[in-house]
C-alpha positions, 0 to 999 in steps of 0.5 A: 131237138133239144133234152133236159139233162138228168137230174143230179141227185143232191147228196142227203148228207151235205145238211150235215157237211155243212153244218161242221166245217162251220165248227171249225177245226173240231168239226172238220175233225170229226167229220172225217172220222166219220168219213174213215169208219163207214157212217158217210162216204164221198156220196154221202149218209151210207146207206144204213137202216134207222138206228135207233139212237134216236127217234129220226132214225139218225146214226149220230147224235150231238151232246151241248153243253154252255160253256163248253167249246168243244164238238161231243157225238155218239155214232155208229158204227156198222150198219145198225140192221147188223148182227151186234153181235162184235160191235164192241170188236168194231169199236175197239178197233177204230178206237186203236186206229185214233190211237186211243188206249183201249179198255182193260182186257179184264174189263172186256171180258166182263161186257163180254160175259155182261152181253152174253147170249142176250139179243143186243139191240145196238152193242156199241157204239163209238163216242167223239169230244172235238175241243180242235186240237185234243179228240175224246173217244169213249167205248159206249156197250150195250148191257143188257137188264140181266147184266146186274148181275156184273156190277159188283164187276163195273160199280164202287160199292156205294151205288149197289144202296141206291140200287138195292132200293131202286130193285128191279125196277133199274134195269141197267142198260149201259157202260162207257170207257173214257181212252183219254181220262179212263172214267167208266159210267155205268147207266140205269133206268127206272121207271115209275119212279118218284123224288123220294129217290132223288135222297138215294141217286144223290146220297153215292155221289154227296150232292143236294138231291133238294139242289137237284127237286130244283132244277128240275123245278126251273126245267120245266117251269112248275113242280109237277110235287112228289111226281116225277116229270116223265114216267122214265128217268135214267141216272148214271154214276162215272167213277172217276181215275183219279177218285172220290165220290162218283159223279151222278147224272139224270137223263130225262127224255126231252120230247116227254117234257116238254113235247114237239122239237120247237118247244124243245128248242125255245127251253133250250133257249131260254137256259143258255141254249142262246149261248151255245153257238154250235146248238144255234148253228145246229138249230139253224138248219132247222130241218122237221123230223118227219112222223111227230119225231123228235130231233130232241132226244135226250136231257141229261143233267148233272150234279155238283156237290159245290154248284146247282146242276148243269144241263146239256142236250142231244140232238139228232144230226140232220139225217134224214132230210135229203137238200132241196135244189131249188 
């Protein structure tokens, strides 16, 4: 008499591990950090609730820029179902463990006051960018809409006219502190805006609103007239430690722009994504998002003073699809 051996479940992060290791030293180092944080365990992804960071529930998202050989991601640092009240302190502790310089006590006090007694969605997340040699470490702190009263302590004065023009339609969403560059970025979301907002957004950054509008048309391959291609528009300003005008970024939902993942991938490849090997390697995994959800999350447009805007694409890590054994 014999019996079949019990099936040994495969690691649910096998595709993800395989992907990271294909990216060389940068992928290996980021995998090690994710294990140290606890996002990944020796047996696979941590047994966490789905994250609001991505539609698929993945706790990690990757961002790809044409011409950038580094590997960039944002990750949860604790189970998304746990209380996010102390999440900023958790991220700061990880930053310290990584040897990164923490934001100033004054900035942490402002973030604490902004979060206050408001019910938070995630509290804070950690950003990492590794080029195989150096690692940039970034704190992403949630800012409730009510934090607008404190923006004078966080954002440069040239941005105030933009927010006054947008009125209550512009909601503050997040602050990022880059421990490597000391740059500070503040994010907003505006609903129902049309292209008349572009000159207002472009002014503080001293960039061309016409160039932004043309880039939007080229990205969508069709002009939507006075309308923007999505009802919701995200934007951010990055204050550089070196001074000068702040950097402007626009953010669009990839799903709302292009629909399903296959179409997003086709558009990304057509806009130069074929030259981003790390993106192509991730697409080779071909995990389909469940229930019509999208793996691609955001399309980012960075404005430049002396050049056309550049695009970046963010994609959820393959958290949802287990490795299938034949």
